[in-house]
C-alpha positions as CSV (number, residue, x, y, z in Angstrom):
1,M,95.3,103.5,120.5
2,D,91.8,103.7,119.0
3,T,93.1,106.0,116.2
4,L,95.9,103.5,115.4
5,L,93.4,100.7,115.2
6,L,91.1,102.8,113.0
7,W,94.0,103.6,110.6
8,D,94.9,99.9,110.6
9,K,91.3,99.0,109.7
10,E,91.2,101.6,106.9
11,L,94.6,100.4,105.5
12,F,93.3,96.8,105.7
13,L,90.2,97.7,103.7
14,W,92.2,99.6,101.1
15,L,94.8,96.8,100.6
16,N,92.2,94.0,100.8
17,N,90.0,95.6,98.2
18,L,92.9,96.0,95.8
19,G,92.5,92.3,95.0
20,A,90.7,90.9,92.0
21,P,89.1,87.5,91.6
22,Q,91.5,86.4,88.8
23,F,94.4,86.6,91.3
24,D,92.6,84.9,94.3
25,S,93.8,81.4,93.6
26,L,97.4,82.7,93.3
27,W,97.2,84.4,96.7
28,M,95.6,81.3,98.2
29,A,98.5,79.3,97.0
30,I,101.0,81.8,98.4
31,T,99.3,81.7,101.8
32,D,99.2,77.9,101.9
33,K,101.8,76.6,104.4
34,K,102.6,73.5,102.4
35,H,104.2,75.5,99.6
36,T,106.4,77.5,102.0
37,I,107.3,74.3,103.9
38,A,108.2,72.6,100.6
39,F,110.3,75.6,99.6
40,Y,112.3,75.5,102.8
41,V,112.7,71.7,102.8
42,L,114.2,72.0,99.3
43,L,116.5,74.9,100.4
44,T,117.6,72.9,103.4
45,A,118.3,69.8,101.2
46,I,120.4,72.0,98.9
47,L,122.3,73.5,101.8
48,S,122.8,70.1,103.4
49,K,125.4,69.3,100.7
50,W,127.6,72.0,102.1
51,L,126.6,71.7,105.7
52,G,127.1,67.9,106.1
53,W,124.7,65.7,108.0
54,K,125.7,66.8,111.5
55,N,125.2,70.5,110.9
56,T,122.0,69.8,108.9
57,L,120.6,67.9,111.9
58,W,121.5,70.9,114.1
59,L,119.8,73.2,111.6
60,L,116.6,71.1,111.5
61,L,116.5,71.1,115.3
62,T,117.0,74.8,115.3
63,I,114.2,75.3,112.8
64,A,111.8,73.1,114.8
65,L,112.6,75.0,118.0
66,L,112.2,78.3,116.2
67,I,108.8,77.5,114.7
68,T,107.6,76.1,118.1
69,F,108.8,79.4,119.7
70,T,107.1,81.7,117.2
71,D,103.9,79.7,117.2
72,Q,103.6,79.6,121.0
73,I,104.3,83.3,121.4
74,T,101.9,84.1,118.6
75,N,99.2,82.1,120.2
76,A,99.8,83.7,123.6
77,F,99.5,87.2,122.0
78,K,96.3,86.1,120.2
79,S,94.8,84.9,123.4
80,G,96.0,87.9,125.3
81,F,94.9,90.6,122.9
82,Q,91.8,88.9,121.6
83,R,91.5,91.1,118.5
84,L,89.0,89.7,116.1
85,R,90.1,88.7,112.7
86,P,88.8,91.1,110.0
87,C,86.7,88.2,108.6
88,H,85.0,87.8,112.0
89,E,84.3,91.6,112.4
90,P,80.5,92.2,111.8
91,D,81.1,95.8,110.8
92,L,83.4,94.7,107.9
93,E,80.9,92.3,106.4
94,G,80.1,93.4,102.9
95,V,82.9,96.0,102.7
96,M,85.9,93.6,102.6
97,R,86.9,90.8,100.2
98,R,86.9,87.5,102.0
99,V,88.9,85.2,99.7
100,K,89.5,82.3,102.1
101,P,86.4,80.2,102.5
102,S,87.0,79.6,106.2
103,C,88.1,82.4,108.4
104,G,90.4,80.4,110.7
105,G,90.8,81.1,114.4
106,L,88.8,83.8,116.1
107,Y,91.8,86.2,116.9
108,S,94.3,87.9,114.7
109,Y,97.0,89.8,116.6
110,F,99.6,88.9,115.5
111,S,100.0,86.9,112.3
112,G,101.6,83.5,112.8
113,H,102.2,83.2,109.0
114,A,104.1,86.5,109.1
115,S,106.1,85.6,112.2
116,N,107.0,82.1,111.0
117,S,107.9,83.4,107.5
118,F,110.1,86.2,108.8
119,A,111.7,83.9,111.4
120,I,112.8,81.4,108.9
121,A,113.9,84.1,106.4
122,T,116.0,85.8,109.1
123,L,117.5,82.5,110.3
124,F,118.6,81.5,106.9
125,A,119.8,85.0,105.9
126,T,121.8,85.4,109.2
127,L,123.4,82.0,108.8
128,F,124.1,81.8,105.1
129,A,123.9,85.3,103.4
130,K,127.7,85.8,103.6
131,R,128.2,82.7,101.4
132,F,125.0,82.9,99.4
133,R,124.0,86.5,98.8
134,L,120.6,85.5,97.3
135,M,119.4,84.5,100.8
136,F,118.1,88.0,101.2
137,L,115.5,87.1,98.6
138,L,113.9,85.0,101.3
139,F,112.5,88.3,102.7
140,G,110.6,88.7,99.5
141,V,109.0,85.3,100.0
142,A,108.2,86.3,103.6
143,M,106.7,89.6,102.5
144,L,104.5,87.8,99.9
145,V,103.3,85.3,102.5
146,S,102.6,88.1,104.9
147,Y,100.7,90.3,102.4
148,S,98.7,87.2,101.4
149,R,97.1,87.2,104.9
150,I,95.7,90.7,104.2
151,Y,94.7,89.9,100.7
152,I,92.6,86.9,101.7
153,G,91.0,88.8,104.5
154,V,92.2,87.2,107.7
155,H,94.7,89.7,109.1
156,Y,95.1,93.5,109.5
157,P,98.3,95.2,108.4
158,L,99.3,95.8,112.1
159,D,99.0,92.0,112.7
160,V,101.3,91.3,109.8
161,L,103.8,94.0,110.7
162,S,104.0,92.9,114.3
163,G,104.3,89.3,113.3
164,A,107.1,90.1,110.9
165,L,109.0,92.1,113.5
166,F,108.6,89.4,116.1
167,G,109.6,86.7,113.6
168,A,112.7,88.6,112.5
169,F,113.7,88.9,116.1
170,G,113.1,85.2,116.7
171,G,115.0,84.2,113.6
172,W,118.0,86.4,114.6
173,L,118.0,85.0,118.2
174,F,117.9,81.4,117.1
175,A,120.6,82.1,114.4
176,K,122.8,83.4,117.2
177,I,122.1,80.4,119.3
178,Y,122.9,78.1,116.4
179,L,126.2,79.9,115.7
180,R,127.2,79.5,119.4
181,F,127.2,75.7,118.8
182,I,128.2,75.7,115.1
183,P,130.4,78.8,114.7
184,N,131.1,78.2,111.0
185,P,128.2,76.2,109.5
186,L,129.6,76.5,105.9
């Protein structure tokens, strides 16, 4: 386990130090939740034209429950594992790029941004990709949000990967639950 954590730290330093100051504001915008939320609100509004108001309300309820689920499990893991964020690690001070002015919470395992991004992407892709093939592009958005957490210096790659896998599972699970009640949403 120590070897895995060492590799994770080394990969973090390599990825984090690939950044350049001229791109910092871009990655801070990508990591900002309000942009991702606005993106999914817009997407839901567009889909609501095909879903109808009743199925849209079910979708909004599903999204709210999914985000609550991923947030609560993420917080339980962070409290349970208590792995310090890279920006809180004293031995990384001076060797990593810390882009975000505040470090955030104390613990990092696993990334809530990654779990939420992949949960929503998986939910939408599972529900709507048969009709709208471009839904798979949502995974590109989720990957950008997830990588942004490494870039700004608040998560290790293993935090992001674990969050992404958990989020994908959560999104798939909640899509299956949604489809149980709304078998043909479109």
